TORFI-515224 format. One record per residue (C-alpha): x, y, z. Coordinates in steps of 0.02 Angstrom, whole numbers, plus 50000, padded with zeros to 5 digits. Layout:
N
XYZ/...
END
This chain:
737
544924925446940/544884916347104/544434928547242/542554928947220/542424910347178/541654896547283/541534877847249/539954868447207/539304859147360/539444840347373/537584838847338/537964842447155/537554828447033/539024816347023/539514808046858/539274789346848/541074786146796/542544785846915/543984796246847/545764790846878/546364800447030/547734812946997/549304807447089/549814817847237/551584821847283/551764805247372/551424794547219/552154792147046/551394788446877/552354778346744/553614788146642/553054787046461/554304785246321/553874785946135/554974771246087/554854759146232/553504757346364/554534745346471/555594754046602/557354748346634/557894741646804/558814757846831/557274768446797/556214757146909/557464759547050/557414778247017/555524778647030/555554768747192/556814780847266/555814795847207/554234788847282/555114786047448/555804803747458/554134811347413/553284801447550/554424809647678/555374793747726/557274793447731/558274784947593/559764774647647/560664775047480/559814788147373/560184787547188/561294802147139/560624814447011/561824807746879/560994790646886/559314797246828/558804792846651/558544808546548/556764809546490/556364808946305/556434824846206/557404834846337/558884841246240/560244852446306/559554867246211/557864865046295/558324859546469/558984876246525/557344884946487/556084872046548/555424868046720/555114850146667/556274836046714/556394824146859/555604832147009/556764822447124/558304826747021/557904845147033/557514844147218/559114834747257/560164847047159/559294861447248/559544853347417/557664852847442/556434839247488/554574838547504/554214842947684/552374841947731/551704858547789/551334858647975/549864866848059/550294881948163/550164878648349/549104893548404/548894888748587/550194900848657/549594915048546/547804912848600/548324912248783/549244928948765/547764936548674/546544930948808/547654938648942/547484955348853/545624952648830/545434949949016/546324966449052/545044975548944/543624964849011/543194958348837/542114943048809/542524942148623/543874949048511/543644949848322/545124949148201/544594952848020/545584948647863/545574966647802/546794980547840/546404998447892/545965002547710/544704988547686/545874979947563/545444962747495/547294958447486/548434964747624/550294965947659/551204953147766/551214965847907/549314966247906/548974947447906/548404947648087/547034934848062/548284923047981/549494925348126/548224921648262/547364907048174/548634899348054/547354900347913/548144908047757/546584910947650/546214928547591/544464929447668/543784924947839/543604932148013/544324925648175/543244927148331/544064923048497/543094921148659/543714917648835/543614898948803/543424895948615/544084901948448/543144901748284/543574905048102/542074910547998/542314908847810/541344904447653/541374888947543/542914894447445/544004890647596/543204876547693/544424863047636/545924874447659/545344879347833/545124861147883/546914857647830/547694873047912/546754875848077/547394866948231/546324859548369/546124876348456/544944882248319/543194878348263/542724881148080/541074890048047/540464886647871/539544902547826/538244903447689/537384886547704/535494886147731/535654881247914/537194891647956/537504910347983/537674920347823/539254929047888/540324932248041/539244946548103/537704935448112/538704921548194/539324933648327/537634941748354/536794924848377/538084919448508/538344934648619/537534934748789/536734949548874/537974963148924/539384954948825/540854966048776/541474963448598/543174970648558/543994974548392/545124987248308/544005001248244/545185003848097/544814986348031/542934987948010/542014999747894/540765012847949/539315003347870/539814986547948/540094994048121/538435003248117/537474987648070/538384976848198/538164989748335/536294990048308/536194971048308/537164968248470/536304982548560/534664973148541/535454959948654/536144973248773/537904969148714/539204982348672/540584985348544/542234990548624/543714997848531/545374996348626/546655009748585/547894996748521/547674981348413/547844966548531/548614955148399/549964968048364/550404967948549/550784949248548/551504947948371/553344949248415/554034944748242/552844955648142/553544959747969/553954977847932/553044987647799/553754988447624/554975002447582/554825000147394/554795016847302/553205024347231/553245027147043/552295038546925/551055030746804/551415040946648/550005048846549/550425037446402/549675023546511/548445033246620/547665043546480/547215057946596/548215069646705/548025067746893/547635086246906/546045083746804/545525068946911/545775078847071/544755093147000/543295081246966/543345075847148/543375093947207/541895098047096/540965083147169/541285089447346/540685106947303/539095100247223/538535092247386/537235102647477/537615108547653/537335095847790/536355103547933/535745095548092/533925089848088/533415103248213/533995117248097/532655123847980/532955121847794/532665140447769/533985145147896/535605153147841/536965140847789/538395141847913/540205138347876/540215122447979/538815115147872/539765116247706/540745101747633/542535106947605/543485090447584/543405071547566/544525058147639/544985043847523/545595027947609/545505014947469/547295011247413/546825007847232/545785023847223/547245034247287/548445026147163/547245029147017/546805046947067/548615052647082/549295042046938/550505033647057/550915015347086/551805005747224/552304988447281/551674987447460/550454973047431/550874957447332/550034957047160/549254974347188/550264989647129/549705000647274/550525009447421/549905012347599/549235029947614/547755041247648/547255055747536/546355071047603/545675080947455/545135098747494/544145111047391/545295124847327/545375139247449/544415129947585/545515115147634/547215107947585/547555092047487/548705080647587/549445063547550/549835053947709/551205041647661/552925035647714/554025049747644/555485037747619/554555029947473/554565046247376/556025050047263/556485067447205/555445065447046/553905059647141/554055073847268/554185086547129/552715078547040/551615080047196/552135098047224/551605102247047/549915094247084/549725105047239/549765089747353/550615091447521/551495076247598/551395070847780/551945054747867/550685040547858/550245040248043/550025059148054/548275057147983/547565054448157/548255070448233/547755079848074/545945074248094/545945076748282/546475094948267/545755100548100/546725114948025/545545117547879/544225127047975/542445122648015/541865113547859/541315095447847/542205080547769/541325068547650/541775050347681/541215034247596/540265020747689/541785009547665/542875021347768/543515013847930/542445016648084/543945023748176/543955039048063/542125042948097/542415041048284/543865053148276/542955066248172/541325064548271/539665066548182/539835085448185/541305085048063/540845072147931/539445066847813/539255049247744/539095049447554/537585038847509/538085034347331/539485021947288/541225028747318/541425042547190/543205037947139/542665019747115/541375026046990/542645036746898/543985023346896/542795009946830/542495019046665/544095016846565/544625031046451/545185027946273/547025026846319/546665013946454/545575003946334/546925003646200/548184998846333/547104984446390/546894978546210/548774978646184/549114970146351/547844956246319/548584953646146/550364951646211/549744940746352/548744930046230/550334926346134/551174920746296/549674909846339/549714901446168/551594898046176/551334890646349/549864879646298/550854873046148/552334869546262/551284860846393/550354849746270/551984845246182/552864840246342/551414829846405/551234821246237/553074816346246/552824808246415/553474821546533/552694822746705/552294840746748/551594846846912/550284860346931/551584871647010/552824869046869/551504872946738/551024889146825/552834894546842/553174891146659/551724902346605/552424916146715/554104914346629/553294916846459/552384932246523/553954939246603/554724941946430/553324953846376/553514972646367/552914982146521/552794966446629/552704970646815/552234954046896/550774942446926/549034949646951/548554936847083/549084919947149/548894908147001/547634894047003/548374878946916/547314863746954/547084845946894/545854832346944/544974835247108/545984851047138/545084859146991/543454856447086/544094869047214/543854886047130/545124894247246/546474880947240/548274886647214/549694874047204/551204873847318/552894867947257/553064854047385/551314846747367/550714850047190/549924835847092/550524829846924/549384835546784/548174821346752/547814816346572/546114809046619/545304824646692/545204843046643/546634854546690/546144872246740/547294887346734/546654904046803/548054916746805/548494934446760/549854947346744/550154965546783/550754976146639/551004994946642/549584996346516/548354983846589/547884970346713/547594952746646/546364939746710/546114924046604/545534906146630/545604891446510/545204873146542/546154860046441/546104841146424/547634831146373/546814814246352/545094807746304/543744816746405/542244807246468/540474811346409/540104819146580/541614830546567/541144835446390/539354839646436/539864850346585/541174859446482/539944862546341/538634869746459/539924881246537/540474886746363/538664890046314/538494901646465/540114910146418/539524912946240/537824919046299/538594932846405/539864937346271/538504939046139/537254948446246/536464964546182/535484974646309/534704991946332/535685005346423/535255004946608/535444985946620/536494979246764/537574963746773/536384956546900/535034956346766/536164947246641/536864934346761/535534921446719/536204920446541/537814912646605/536884899646710/535424895146598/536244880246510/536794873046679/535134876446764/534234866146633/535074850846709/534944856446889/536774861746894/537534878046955/539114886647017/539174896247180/540264910847132/540044927047038/540014926646849/541234941046835/541994956846908/542784973146853/544674974446843/545994987946838/547164996746719/548794991346800/547884990746966/546904978147068/546194963146977/544534965847068/543664982547043/541894988847061/540574994447070/540044984546915/539944965546918/538714951846870/538134951947051/537874970747058/536364981647023/537484995646956/537044998246772/538364995046640/539025010246545/540205011246397/541985009846459/541624997146595/542704981546587/542164965046664/542644946646666/541504932846601/541884916946699/540534903646720/541104886646784/540594869746850/541384859746992/541104841147016/541564839947199/543054828747231/543264824347047/543614838546925/543094856146876/542984867546725/542954886446704/543144897946553/543534916246580/543784930746460/543844949546486/542524960546406/542314979046367/540584987046375/540254996746215/538815004346117/538004993545981/536574996045859/535474980645833/534604979345664/532874982945733/533394997045850/532545013845846/533265030445901/532295030246065/533365016946151/535255015846169/535944998146162/537514990746237/538524975046209/540244967746242/541894967546148/543084953446193/544804958946252/545494941446284/546404933646136/546654915546190/545914900746094/544614889646174/544974871046163/543584861946068/544054844146117/542784843746260/541384852346162/539834842246113/539334849445944/537594841745949/537194852346103/537614868746015/536574880245909/537174886145739/537604903145813/538624895245954/539614884745830/539954900245726/540504909745882/541804896445928/542524895645753/542574914545737/543414916645906/544794904145871/545074910945696/545194928645766/546484922545891/547524915145750/547414930845643/547924942345786/549234931345871/550124923145725/551234938345690/551754938845874/552324920645885/553254918745720/554844914745817/554004899745901/553614886845766/552854874845893/551624888245950/551224893145770/550834875245724/549774872945881/548804889145851/548424885145669/547854867745715/546714874145854/545914887045740/545574874445601/545104858545695/543324852845709/542244853245864/542244838045976/543394823446011/544094813045869/543424795145872/544514781345941/545514772045808/545804753345786/546314744545946/545684758846053/547114770746009/546584788845992/546844797645827/548084812045840/547324828945806/548734832645684/
END
């Protein structure tokens, strides 16, 4: 999935061939017809008109929709259910046209912000991407950095000084930032050898002596604020936390928070009652030794104020998982804005701070049965300021916002040193969650296969399909599945040079047509009540070049190497990461994103603490994605991603002294073999590919019996050989059928 991906730098080896460039929205490729390659005068006029409208120029006598020649193979029974057809015809009938996106003029906003900065005597003001809960994805009401800068990417920090404004972001977003930032902003490319590693280093390097750096203390974690404070103090600078967010004060049209109701995630999906989960957290609190000031002797009597009596959970996904509740406050993430104060029985209450209007009668009753009190969302601050639970201390995670630690003061809280406890619990899926994920990936695999068969069929018949249309069609297939709740993240549907941008997502008015000469990459997912889906497949609809085939094969070898890994218990993803890169490294190639991440059970598509970049050891029940890739800058890209479950295995030579782990594949989507070079593969790798595609056929065939096109496609894919069929007489390719 896209969020932790970053493109290969332009210094990557470039193939010697020059691929045909995928047409942008302002160009048109010939309309292919099976029976006649010569276009009529009418269709030529249609294409000229379409090209003119797409370019943004006016048309004096536009051709009416009725004058367009129906494309081959589009029958009345099919047209109502397909997104394919004349792009112009559809746009004219919808009353739409391609209007180039404009950069946001941020001059007035920056002027207002600097006026407020001057009142507080601030030299810098920092606007992070995150919300008060440290969320990776935030609601529209929390997109403050987007509002002030015009940059819509999901990661990056805005830093505004009295005279300049900077956006600091990593390589995933450089191209997007260049397109979206206006002239008021400078782009800081973080992560290069000669550039700051992140926004904190950039800021620390720039600040002058006695500088005052302002930001909202809710939007930075305790660990980040502590590190930044130490760094700027060495330059005699100071962090300042105004009582109100300065962007909120100038954001006159700020969206309101969602009022969508909160729903209960039934035990049939969750696998464990919320009461049991809460009890585990209370036991964890009670197990923590008292926290006494350094000047108090260890042998001294433990006082009431030294005991831990509660914890405050601020992560939205952790609250949703712990209480078996789900919401719709953040796009793609089934969470709701809240804080959860969990007290040890008899010592402190358990309180959910949330908008009460989101709770129906059933949810209120459910929380009462759990012994959870409900208070308005913003009442958290007065609750912490005047603690009613007595003298005990509160355990908070390092990811908790700095504002909370400031309010409690160091006398009333202890920072938990280990990873967030609920993160650790949530990461290990129980048997019900595992079975739910298996079922969800099976249903989703059937949708993916029906979509791939549809897409290949339409392209083979000469239809022109944009990246946006292809992504929408896959969503429509998924929407018909049981327990479907929406997309898991913004889909990546990319052709040609767009596929070389690991974080590219098409827009309706600017998407490219899928190019038959370069790989097409689809990275998308779905939210089902029984599981969260994250899957990537790369397809080719023409004759791939040797360079494309070699890159794809090396990526596939890394994918197989991770999938087949067997390792002793105690091994982390960080230790296995080299397996995914080894085949690429042999040729001096690489990809600059993580090899994989944990994911949720109808929750966020990114979960931790396990990943292939983490030192946290794998344990049975962890789930993780396996997604190596390669990106030929400005040309094309490939990525293959499947979801894996960590499970116990017993190798032939194992003794009883060591426990061994391996992976089980959850994803049931065939891997296209057209771009695979068989002479690069080992016997085991060849067997893996054949076994995987055969397994997909065996499991999916009963689910797609109603779709004869998909059945035929699936059987062909599972039986075909590895590699591209040779060109026939006259240079025509031999059909795989």
